[in-house]
C-alpha positions as CSV (number, residue, x, y, z in Angstrom):
1,M,0.0,0.0,0.0
2,S,1.5,3.4,-1.0
3,K,2.0,6.2,1.5
4,P,-0.4,9.2,1.3
5,L,1.3,12.3,-0.1
6,S,1.8,15.2,2.4
7,P,0.6,18.6,1.4
8,F,3.7,20.2,3.1
9,T,7.4,19.8,2.3
10,K,9.8,18.7,5.0
11,Q,11.2,22.3,5.1
12,Q,7.7,23.8,5.7
13,L,7.1,21.5,8.7
14,L,10.2,22.7,10.5
15,P,9.4,25.1,13.4
16,L,10.2,28.8,12.6
17,E,10.9,31.9,14.8
18,E,7.7,33.9,15.5
19,T,7.4,37.1,13.4
20,L,6.0,39.9,15.5
21,E,4.1,42.9,14.0
22,I,6.3,45.9,13.9
23,F,4.6,49.0,15.3
24,K,5.4,52.6,14.4
25,K,7.1,54.4,17.3
26,K,4.6,56.5,19.1
27,G,5.6,60.2,19.5
28,E,5.1,62.2,22.6
29,L,3.6,65.6,22.0
30,F,4.2,68.6,24.2
31,I,1.5,71.1,23.4
32,G,1.5,74.8,24.5
33,I,-1.9,76.6,24.8
34,P,-1.4,80.4,25.2
35,K,-4.0,82.8,26.4
36,E,-5.8,84.5,23.4
37,T,-5.0,88.3,23.3
38,A,-6.9,89.2,20.1
39,Y,-9.9,91.6,20.5
40,Q,-13.1,89.9,21.6
41,E,-11.5,86.4,21.2
42,K,-12.8,84.2,24.0
43,R,-12.5,80.7,22.7
44,V,-9.9,78.1,23.7
45,C,-8.7,75.2,21.5
46,L,-9.0,72.4,24.0
47,T,-11.5,71.9,26.8
48,P,-10.4,70.2,30.1
49,D,-12.0,66.9,28.9
50,A,-9.9,67.0,25.7
51,V,-6.8,67.7,27.8
52,Y,-7.6,64.7,29.9
53,A,-7.8,62.5,26.8
54,I,-4.5,63.8,25.4
55,V,-2.6,63.5,28.7
56,S,-4.0,60.0,29.2
57,N,-2.4,59.0,26.0
58,G,1.0,60.0,27.2
59,H,1.3,63.6,26.0
60,R,1.9,66.8,27.8
61,V,-0.1,70.0,27.8
62,L,1.2,73.4,29.1
63,L,-1.5,76.0,29.5
64,E,-1.1,79.7,30.2
65,A,-3.0,80.7,33.3
66,G,-6.4,82.1,32.4
67,A,-6.4,80.7,28.9
68,G,-9.9,79.1,29.4
69,S,-11.4,81.6,31.7
70,S,-13.4,83.5,29.0
71,A,-15.0,80.2,28.0
72,N,-15.8,79.6,31.7
73,Y,-13.1,76.9,32.3
74,S,-10.9,77.5,35.3
75,D,-7.2,76.7,35.7
76,K,-8.3,74.2,38.4
77,D,-10.4,72.4,35.8
78,Y,-7.4,72.1,33.5
79,S,-5.0,71.2,36.3
80,E,-7.3,68.4,37.5
81,A,-7.4,67.1,33.8
82,G,-3.6,66.8,33.8
83,A,-2.5,70.0,32.3
84,E,0.5,72.0,33.6
85,I,-0.3,75.6,34.3
86,T,2.1,78.5,34.1
87,K,1.9,82.3,34.2
88,D,5.0,82.6,32.1
89,T,3.8,83.4,28.5
90,A,7.3,82.9,27.1
91,K,7.4,79.3,28.5
92,V,4.2,78.4,26.7
93,Y,5.5,79.8,23.4
94,S,8.7,77.7,23.8
95,C,6.7,74.4,23.6
96,P,7.5,72.2,20.5
97,M,3.8,72.5,19.4
98,I,1.6,75.5,19.9
99,L,-2.1,75.4,19.5
100,K,-4.2,78.6,19.5
101,V,-7.3,80.1,17.9
102,E,-6.1,83.4,16.5
103,P,-2.8,83.5,14.5
104,P,0.1,84.7,16.6
105,T,1.2,88.4,16.4
106,L,4.7,89.4,15.3
107,E,5.6,89.9,19.0
108,Q,4.4,86.4,19.9
109,I,6.3,84.9,16.9
110,K,9.5,86.3,18.5
111,L,8.8,84.1,21.5
112,I,8.5,80.9,19.4
113,N,11.5,78.6,19.2
114,P,12.9,77.6,15.8
115,Q,11.4,74.4,14.2
116,T,8.2,74.7,16.3
117,I,4.8,73.3,15.0
118,L,2.1,76.0,15.0
119,I,-1.6,75.1,14.6
120,S,-3.9,78.1,14.5
121,A,-6.3,80.0,12.2
122,L,-4.5,81.9,9.3
123,Q,-7.1,84.5,8.4
124,L,-5.4,85.2,5.1
125,K,-7.3,88.5,4.5
126,T,-6.0,90.1,7.7
127,Q,-2.3,89.0,7.3
128,S,0.7,90.9,6.2
129,K,3.9,89.9,4.3
130,K,5.9,90.4,7.5
131,Y,3.9,87.6,9.3
132,F,5.1,85.0,6.7
133,E,8.7,86.3,6.7
134,A,8.8,86.0,10.5
135,L,7.5,82.4,10.3
136,A,10.1,81.6,7.6
137,S,13.0,83.0,9.7
138,K,12.1,80.7,12.6
139,R,11.7,77.6,10.1
140,I,8.3,77.0,11.6
141,T,5.9,74.3,10.3
142,A,2.4,75.9,10.3
143,L,-1.1,74.6,9.8
144,A,-4.2,76.7,9.2
145,F,-7.1,74.9,10.8
146,E,-9.7,76.5,8.5
147,F,-8.0,74.7,5.5
148,I,-7.8,71.2,7.1
149,R,-10.1,69.0,5.0
150,D,-12.1,65.9,6.1
151,F,-12.1,62.6,4.3
152,D,-15.5,63.6,2.7
153,G,-14.0,66.9,1.3
154,T,-15.6,69.2,3.8
155,Y,-13.7,71.7,6.1
156,P,-14.7,70.5,9.6
157,V,-13.7,73.7,11.5
158,V,-15.4,76.1,9.0
159,K,-18.5,73.8,9.0
160,S,-18.7,73.6,12.7
161,L,-18.3,77.4,13.2
162,S,-20.9,78.0,10.4
163,E,-23.4,75.8,12.3
164,I,-22.9,77.9,15.4
165,A,-23.2,81.2,13.3
166,G,-26.4,80.0,11.6
167,T,-28.1,78.9,14.8
168,A,-26.9,82.1,16.6
169,S,-28.2,84.4,13.8
170,V,-31.8,83.4,14.5
171,L,-31.3,83.7,18.3
172,I,-29.8,87.2,17.9
173,A,-32.8,88.2,15.6
174,A,-35.3,86.9,18.2
175,E,-33.5,89.0,20.9
176,L,-33.4,92.2,18.8
177,L,-37.1,91.9,17.9
178,S,-38.1,91.9,21.6
179,D,-39.4,95.1,23.2
180,T,-36.6,95.2,25.8
181,K,-34.1,95.7,22.9
182,G,-36.2,98.4,21.3
183,G,-37.5,96.0,18.7
184,N,-41.0,95.7,17.1
185,G,-42.1,93.4,20.0
186,L,-42.6,90.4,17.8
187,M,-42.0,86.9,19.0
188,F,-40.6,84.0,17.1
189,G,-43.0,81.1,17.6
190,N,-46.1,79.8,15.8
191,I,-48.6,81.1,18.4
192,S,-52.2,80.0,17.6
193,G,-54.1,82.7,15.7
194,V,-51.0,84.9,15.3
195,P,-49.4,85.1,11.8
196,P,-45.8,83.7,12.0
197,L,-42.7,85.8,11.5
198,E,-41.3,85.8,7.9
199,I,-37.6,85.3,7.5
200,V,-35.6,85.6,4.3
201,I,-32.3,83.6,4.2
202,L,-29.7,84.6,1.6
203,G,-27.4,81.6,0.9
204,A,-28.2,77.9,1.2
205,G,-24.8,76.8,2.6
206,T,-24.2,75.5,6.2
207,V,-25.0,78.9,7.8
208,G,-28.2,79.1,5.8
209,E,-29.2,75.5,6.6
210,F,-28.7,75.9,10.4
211,A,-30.5,79.3,10.4
212,A,-33.4,77.7,8.6
213,R,-33.4,74.7,11.0
214,S,-33.6,77.0,14.0
215,A,-36.3,79.3,12.4
216,I,-38.5,76.4,11.5
217,G,-38.1,75.0,15.0
218,L,-39.4,78.3,16.4
219,G,-42.3,78.3,14.0
220,A,-41.3,81.0,11.6
221,G,-42.1,81.1,7.8
222,I,-38.9,81.0,5.8
223,K,-37.8,81.8,2.2
224,I,-34.4,80.7,1.0
225,F,-32.5,82.4,-1.9
226,D,-29.4,81.1,-3.6
227,N,-28.1,81.0,-7.2
228,S,-27.0,77.3,-6.8
229,I,-29.9,74.9,-7.6
230,T,-27.8,72.1,-6.1
231,K,-27.5,73.9,-2.8
232,L,-31.3,74.7,-2.8
233,R,-32.1,71.1,-3.5
234,R,-29.7,69.8,-0.8
235,I,-31.1,72.2,1.9
236,Q,-34.6,70.9,1.2
237,T,-33.3,67.3,1.5
238,H,-31.4,68.0,4.7
239,L,-34.4,69.8,6.3
240,G,-36.8,67.1,5.1
241,R,-39.6,69.3,4.0
242,P,-40.7,71.4,1.0
243,L,-39.6,75.0,1.4
244,F,-39.9,78.3,-0.5
245,T,-36.7,78.4,-2.5
246,S,-35.7,80.8,-5.3
247,T,-32.7,81.9,-7.2
248,L,-31.5,85.4,-6.6
249,Q,-33.9,87.1,-9.0
250,P,-34.4,90.8,-8.1
251,K,-38.2,90.8,-8.5
252,N,-38.8,87.8,-6.2
253,L,-36.2,89.0,-3.7
254,N,-37.5,92.5,-3.5
255,K,-41.0,91.2,-2.9
256,A,-39.8,88.9,-0.1
257,L,-37.8,91.7,1.5
258,K,-40.8,94.1,1.7
259,R,-42.8,91.5,3.6
260,C,-40.1,89.9,5.9
261,D,-39.4,90.7,9.5
262,V,-35.8,89.3,9.5
263,V,-33.2,88.8,6.7
264,I,-30.1,86.8,7.3
265,G,-27.2,87.2,4.8
266,A,-24.9,84.2,4.4
267,V,-23.7,84.5,0.8
268,R,-20.0,83.8,0.4
269,G,-17.6,84.7,-2.5
270,T,-14.1,83.6,-3.4
271,N,-12.5,87.0,-2.4
272,R,-15.4,89.2,-1.3
273,S,-19.0,88.4,-0.6
274,P,-21.2,89.7,-3.5
275,I,-23.6,92.5,-2.6
276,V,-27.0,90.9,-3.1
277,V,-29.2,93.6,-1.5
278,S,-28.9,97.2,-2.6
279,E,-29.7,100.3,-0.4
280,T,-32.9,100.9,-2.5
281,M,-34.1,97.4,-1.6
282,I,-33.4,98.1,2.1
283,E,-35.3,101.4,1.9
284,S,-38.4,99.5,0.9
285,M,-38.2,97.1,4.0
286,K,-40.5,97.3,7.0
287,N,-39.6,99.8,9.7
288,G,-37.8,98.0,12.6
289,A,-37.0,94.9,10.4
290,I,-33.7,93.1,11.3
291,I,-30.7,92.5,9.1
292,I,-28.1,89.9,10.3
293,D,-25.1,90.0,8.0
294,V,-23.2,86.8,8.7
295,S,-21.0,87.5,5.6
296,I,-19.6,90.7,7.1
297,D,-16.1,89.1,7.6
298,M,-15.9,88.8,3.8
299,G,-17.2,92.4,3.2
300,G,-21.0,91.8,3.7
301,C,-23.8,91.0,1.2
302,F,-25.9,94.2,2.0
303,E,-24.8,97.5,0.5
304,S,-25.6,99.3,3.8
305,S,-23.5,97.0,6.0
306,E,-20.7,98.3,8.2
307,V,-18.6,96.3,10.7
308,T,-19.9,96.4,14.3
309,T,-18.6,94.9,17.5
310,H,-20.1,92.7,20.3
311,K,-20.2,95.8,22.6
312,Q,-22.0,97.9,20.0
313,P,-23.5,95.3,17.7
314,T,-26.2,97.2,15.9
315,F,-27.0,100.4,14.0
316,V,-30.1,101.7,12.3
317,K,-30.2,102.8,8.7
318,H,-33.3,103.4,6.6
319,G,-35.3,102.4,9.6
320,V,-33.8,98.9,9.5
321,V,-31.7,97.5,12.4
322,H,-28.3,96.1,11.1
323,Y,-26.3,93.5,13.1
324,C,-22.9,93.2,11.4
325,V,-20.5,91.5,14.0
326,P,-17.8,89.5,12.2
327,N,-17.1,86.9,14.9
328,I,-20.6,85.6,15.8
329,P,-19.4,82.3,17.4
330,A,-17.4,84.4,20.0
331,R,-20.8,85.2,21.6
332,Y,-20.9,81.6,22.7
333,P,-17.3,80.9,23.6
334,R,-17.9,77.7,25.5
335,T,-20.0,76.0,22.8
336,A,-17.5,77.2,20.2
337,S,-14.6,75.9,22.3
338,V,-16.2,72.4,22.7
339,S,-16.8,72.4,19.0
340,L,-13.2,73.2,18.1
341,S,-11.9,70.8,20.8
342,N,-13.9,67.9,19.2
343,I,-12.1,68.5,15.9
344,F,-8.6,69.0,17.3
345,T,-8.5,66.1,19.8
346,P,-8.6,63.2,17.3
347,Y,-6.1,65.0,15.0
348,L,-3.6,65.5,17.9
349,L,-4.0,61.9,19.1
350,K,-3.4,60.7,15.5
351,I,-0.3,62.8,15.1
352,G,1.0,61.2,18.4
353,E,0.2,57.7,17.2
354,D,1.8,58.3,13.8
355,G,5.0,59.3,15.5
356,G,4.9,63.0,14.7
357,I,3.5,65.5,12.3
358,E,5.8,64.4,9.5
359,N,4.2,60.9,9.2
360,S,0.7,62.4,9.6
361,L,1.2,64.8,6.8
362,R,2.6,61.9,4.7
363,F,-0.6,59.8,5.0
364,D,-3.4,62.4,5.7
365,R,-4.1,64.4,2.6
366,G,-6.8,66.5,4.4
367,L,-4.3,67.5,7.1
368,K,-1.7,68.3,4.4
369,N,-4.2,70.6,2.8
370,G,-4.0,72.8,6.0
371,L,-0.2,73.1,5.8
372,Y,1.1,76.5,4.6
373,F,4.6,76.4,6.1
374,Y,7.0,73.4,6.2
375,H,10.2,74.0,8.1
376,G,10.1,77.7,7.0
377,I,9.3,76.9,3.4
378,L,6.0,78.4,2.1
379,T,3.9,75.6,0.7
380,S,0.5,77.3,0.1
381,K,-0.2,78.5,-3.5
382,P,-3.0,80.9,-2.4
383,V,-0.7,82.6,0.2
384,G,2.2,82.8,-2.4
385,E,0.0,84.4,-5.0
386,W,-1.8,86.7,-2.6
387,F,1.5,88.1,-1.1
388,D,3.8,87.6,-4.2
389,L,6.0,85.1,-2.3
390,N,7.8,82.1,-3.6
391,Y,6.2,78.8,-2.7
392,T,7.0,75.1,-3.1
393,D,4.6,72.2,-3.7
394,I,4.5,70.2,-0.5
395,N,4.5,66.9,-2.4
396,L,8.0,67.8,-3.5
397,L,9.1,68.0,0.2
398,I,7.1,65.1,1.7
399,F,7.2,61.8,-0.1
């Protein structure tokens, strides 16, 4: 009787050494969070809960005393979460990674060590050539969080802050209409037997969607205008109901403006927001009607708009109350801080797991999109063209 053939060779049956999975070396981050000094900036990038999550993963956080106080977070909250607290501003800026909301001033850049990683807003329209020259001289790697892109192509920070601005615009309008604020004494809310308020929303993006969501929730009648049929279709789908939608046709818009109690402007442009409502249109509006210009940070979409502040938020022109504060989310610093913190925490933990920013930039195209300086080399095409500076494609520096 013949022997059965073995499916393995003699060599394959010999015991071999165990091959273990090789892990990437985890990096330890040392993050500095300075106190915001910009006018009316009350937000903080990380909440105490986020600090706890980061410290629990083996990283360090150094917080300047009072950095979270404007968002109602005490130094004790941060200390108990594992952060180190210091009153020495220079010590915070000497950390290898700096996380802040507003871009640093030229004086603050002087405190930063060479080869530091900076994560903050860029606010391109408010910057000067000197800012970029100062970063280059310190060979800083800088990321603008408003340009960091998610896996689905959206910009999470911009979207999150737009959600707050959209919801807030309706709350602000409701406040301004009340008699205590000198308004018409009208109330948001579908009260039985009382005709509901009429609201016009210009722009069907994230701000427009969340303004519409809040207004519908309060029982107001809404009309949405946008030149993008795709956006108008999408907003109806997201809100799950048929709505009055129209392209920005002057005849339809003028008719809606004459009847409305509140108009919210959320139209964006590539460089400047287009002026959608002329002064003549505003003159025909109801006496005591409210304009909330959310696009004011890009120039505004009403011809009569002028920048106002949180301390003096409104002015009256042609009998219409104008609210034109650029940084609406700063009215709700705690909510805005939690929102920012939710976005930053996973990114920071991922950077640590990847073994540092270099590896994260190599594998995360969305994070790479936020990079505008790499070891002192300008890598952003928009910045280079805006300020007439030489720039290098990041893909030529990181393989």
